[in-house]
N, C-alpha and C positions, 0 to 999 in steps of 0.2 A: 505495499501499499504505502503509495506516497506520499511523505510528510506536507500537511495542511502547515501553509504560512500564512501571515496577515502582514505585508509591509504597509508603511504606516498611510499613502493613500488608497488603499484599500478600506483598512481599517477606519479611516473617516466614512468611507462613505459605508461602510455596516453601519456606523452609529448614527450617519447624518438619515438616512434610511430606516433605522429600529423602530421606535418607540414614540409616540409622543412624550414622554418622558424622558429622551433623548438617555437611554440607561441600552446596556448590552450586558449580558453575561455570557462566559464561555465555560463557569463551570471550574476545568484545570488547564490552566495556561502559563505561559513562560515570556516574561515580556524582557527582550534580549539587547545587549548592546546598547546599555544606558548608564549614565553615570550617577551612581549613588550619592547624595549629600549625607557623612554621615555625621548627626549631629550629638553622636556619643564619642566617636573619636576627633571631632570637629576637622575632619577631612574629606577629600572626594578619592570615591572608589571609583575610578574609572574603569569601561568596560564591562560591567558587571550584568548579571542573569538576575531575574527576580524571578521565583516559581511559586504559583497562588494556586491554592486547591479552595475553594468555595470561598470564603470569606477569610482565608487565613495564610500569611507569608509561610510555603513551607521547606523555601529552599533558598540562599544568597549566594553566588561563585562568580567568579570569573567566567564572563564568557567562552575562554578559549576549555576551559572543562568542562563546560557544559555539554550532554552526552544529548542530543533532541532523540527525542521517539514518538512515534504516531499515535500515542493516547495523549497527549499535553502539545494542546496548538500552539503554536509558536506567534508571536507577534516581535516584531521588528520596528525597535526607534531607535535606530542608532545614533548615537551623539546627542541624545536629547539628555537632559537633567530631571532627576526624580527626588523630591524632598516629602515628609513625611505631611500629612495630610494637616493640615492648620488647623488650629484647635483656637477660638475666639473663647478666653475666660472668663468673659464680661458681656452677655446680654438680658436684653428682658423682652420677652415676648407676652407675653398675659398680664401685665401690671393692669387693666382692665380690659376685661375680653369683650364688652359690650364695644369700645370705642373701637379697638385691634381687632376688626375683623378677621374671621379666621380662615376667608378665602385670600386677604391682604398679605396675612403673618405663613402663609403656605406659598404665595407667589416671592416671599423677602426670602424663605428659607430654602426654594431653589433658586436662588440667584446667589447664595452663599455661597450654596455645595457646588453651583458651576462654576466658583470664582475658583476655589480650592480650598474651601471650608467642610472637612468632615466630620466634626462636632463642634458641641457648642455647649458652654455651662451657662445654664439660666438661673440670675442672682435674685430669686425671690417673682412670685407673681400666683396667678390663680391656677394651684395645681388639678384642680376639675379640667381645665383647660390643656394644661402643659402636658398631662400627662396621655392625654387624646393624641398629642402632636410628637409626645414621645413614642409611643406605641405604633403611630401610622409611620413615622419615620426610621424605625426600627427595621418593621416588617416588607416596608417599600411599598407601602399604599402611598405615600406620598415620594415627591423629590425633595430629600433635605437631608442637614445632619443629623448626626448621634446628638440627640438632646438631652443632656443630664442637669434635671432641676433639682431647685433648692427650697426646704422649708426655714421661712423664717421665725425666730426669735429673740426678741427683744422685749425693755421694759415694758411697763405698762403707759407710760407716759408715751410713747412713740404712737399708740394705735389712734391719735386723735388727727394721724395724716391721714389726707384726704386719698393716697394712694392705700394706705394699708384698706380703707373702708371700700373703694371701688373692688381692690382686687377679692373683699369678704362678701362680695354681693349674693343676694341670699341666706346668709348667716351675719353673723357678728364680728365686725373686727377685731382681732386679740382671743376671738376665743373659736377660731377655725384650726385645726391639728396644722394646717399648713403655712396658719400666719398667726402665731400662738405669743400673748403675754405670759412674762416671766414675772413670780415675787415669790419674794422667799417659803411661799404656803403651795406653792405649785409642784404637785408629783412628776419630778421633773425623769423617773424612769418611764411613766403612763406617757409623757408629754412625748421624745425621742419614740417611742414605742408607736405613739398616732401618726407623728411625722413619718416615722417607716412609711407606715401604713398607703400614706398616700402615693407611694411610690419616688419619694423622692431620694435625692440619691447621696445628698449632704444637708445638713443644718447651716444656715445663714445667722450670723449671729449680727443683730444690727447697731443697737441702741439701747442706750439708759439702762446696762446691767452692769451689777458692783462685778467684783474683782472675783468676789465667790461664789456669786450665779453663772459668771464663767464659766468656773473652773469646776464647779456641777454638771454643768450641761454637756463641756468635754468630756469628763469623766464618763460620763455615764454612752453618750454618744458611741464610745470607744468600747465599751462593752457590746454595746449592740453594731457592733460593725459599721459604725456610719461618719464618714469625716465629717468636719466642722471647719465652716469658712466663716472668715469675720472680716468687720471694718475694722480698719488699721486702727481706729478707738471707739470706745464704747461708752464715753463719757456718763459717769463717775471713773469707769475702767480704762488707764492709759494705756500707749500704746507697747509700751515692756512690759506688763502684766497681758497684756492680749496675744501677747506673743509666747511667754511663757507659758499662759494656760495649756495649750498644747493644740491650737488648732494648726491646719497646712497650710492656710495660707490667708493673706490680708491683703483687703482691694482700699487702693486709693491712697497714693502714694503722699497729698500733701495731707494727710491725716495725722501723720508721722509728725505734725510742726504740733500738738499737742502734749506731745510729751514734754516741750516748753510752755508754751502759751494752751494752756489747760482746758479755757470754753473763749468762745467765740469774742467776748469782750476783751479778754487778755490779748489779742493778736493787735500788732504796732501799727498804731494810728497813721503810720506813712503808707504803709501795705496797703488801705481800704479808701475811698473817691476819684475823684478826675485826674489829681495829680500822680494818681500810681503810674497810670499808662503811661506818662510820660519818663517814667524814671527809665536812667539805664543800665547797663547790665550789671555794671558792678555795685549798683544799690543793691540788687538783689542775691549777688552774690556775697556781699556782707552781710544782708538777713539770713542768708542760708548757713553762714559760718557761726555764726550765732546761737541755731539751734544745735540741743544735747542729741547728737542720733549714731556717734559712735558705739555706745553699750547697747542700743537697737539693733545696729548691723549685729555686731555681735553675738545678740541673742538670735538674731534670726537665723545666723548660720549653726548655732550653737543646738537648736530646735528645728534645725531645717525647715525653715517657714519661708514658703514663696511671697512675693511682694506683686500681687498684680497692680500693675501703675494704674492705669486706666488714663493717660493721656490726653487720649483722645478727646473725653469727656468735658479736661478744662480747656482744651485746645477751643475748643466748640465754641466757650463763653467766652477767651480772653480777652475780648475787646469790654467786658462787660467793669466797669467801674468797681464793682464792689466783689468781684468773682477774678479779675486778673491776677490776684497775688498767687491765687490757688496752681495757675498754669507754671508762675514762675518758678514756684518754689517745686511745686509736682514733677518738674524736669530737671531741678536740679537735686530734688532727693533721691530721684530715681538713678540718673548719675552714679550720686555717690553711694547708694544700695551698688549697682554694679560693681564699681570700682573695688569695694568692699568685699567682694567675694559673695554678695545676695544672689541668689537666682532670683528671678526677673519671670514675669509672664506676661503674654500679650492679651489684653484684652480691654475692648473699644469700651462697652456702657454708653453708649451716645441714641439706645432707641433704635437701633439700624440703621441710622442715618449715614454712618460709617461703618466700616467691616474691619477685619482684622489687621486685613493688608496697612491699613491707613496709620493704624497704632502700630502696624513695625516699620514704617518711615517715619515716624513721627521720633520712635525711639533712636534709629539712626541720624535722625537730622538736629534733633533737638535735646539729647540725652548721650550722647557720644559713642553709639553702640558700634557696631562692626555689621557689616548684613550678616556677616554668619551670629552673633551676637543673637540678633533681631529675630534672624529663623528659629534658634533654639527655645525663645522666647515664647514664638508663636506655637511653639511645637510639643518639646522635650518637658518644657517647663511649665507651659502651661496644661499639658496631661498631667502633673505630679499635683498643682493646687486642684485638680479637680477631683484626684485619685482615683485616675484610669492610666498612669504609667504603666502596669501590669501589660494593659494592653492595645496602648495604644502610645502614640507621640514620636516613635522611632523607629527606623524600619528594621528590625530584627526578625529571627526564625519563630514563630510561634505567636507573634501579633497579628492584630487584625489589617486587614491589606486596605489602609487608606494610606491613597499617595496622591501626590502632585507631580504631572510630567510637565516638563518648561522648556520652550524653544531655546532658550539662554540661561546662562549663570547668575543665581539669585545672591551668590557670595561676592561675586563682584561688582555687583551694581542691585538694592535691594529693587530697585524699579521690576526689574525682571521675573518678580512676581508676580507681575498680573502678565506674563505673558506666556500663556496657556496653550496646551497643545491638549490634555485631557486628565479626567478625575476618576480615581477610582475609589469607591466606598463601599466597604466591608466586601469588597470582593467584585462589583459592579463596576462596568465601565459608563462613565458619563460623558458628554461632550459637551463644550460650552456653548454651542451656538442652539 
């Protein structure tokens, strides 16, 4: 029997004519002669072959050592570059499902996947809607990244926030298992179990929690094998205490200023107001240098806590005289954390106005990351922040076949992350058109 091969041009024709969802599955196939960008070794493996069976990478070897056989479909992508599928570590798809229509969510999720985002971490929303989206994405009923979502827990004061009321429609904000108010009388074991019962992949700590409450939540979540994610500060609990509580990631670089300036009124007056927009970089450098961050960075390394920086959300609001300081501090804190050896994850948090690729570019252009470091932030580190590093985030035997194929090397120029040839999610092939 003659060996079946699909060259680049034929592959694209197959995909273009496949299904309305622009997906195709071979089952067992080998992608040959590609250059693997290895985020573990921070090197490029030139002219390698990836063997994929169903949804799993089963072999990785130099193409010269690969022995073709008639039972494995061959796909030749000579000279193309492959990176792990991108992971956006901070999205919100169901803050208010009434306003955020399901058809709109599906359209955005499809766009994300076709640009190379194979997984997302949803950082608080209506778990009733998110459970459905997550299930449909997993089984292939919709074209979408894998969705890992959270159950939010915070102090009682937080649940007057209009966002929590919208998310809890049909119930009571603070009394929903995925949107839970915590106080000293809360049955923590029951709260974690109920959150887990919603299908949530993690617990998110948000605000107004004491150090003791945060520690109790993390300890119980570990017993029930649920990862805990947190805001960078939980006033009255300061960043150092959050990091040492046992959470696996913290979000929002700007929140680390609260280790020095504990509440909003303590933020230096010159940082706020119209004049702040006119301040030179040296002014913000001086402000950053006054922050007490070395201890926090050391704690983050000690506890292996990932920083979900979310530069995009602050860059999006950088021209606001009241929020400009957040952007200036966030990009400096993110740079400082990276330089200190802290792991940084890429998450957008712009309600999908931008995707993780934009965050990657900000990391390079504003916080001094190399393109390779930005790629690691959007793959391996984002997977660790989500708690899925055992199955995603790197190109390794035994991991999910979540891959992004590019026409040019993104470690030379981060803009090449947009030069997409092909996306593979859970073993299925998707063409960007």
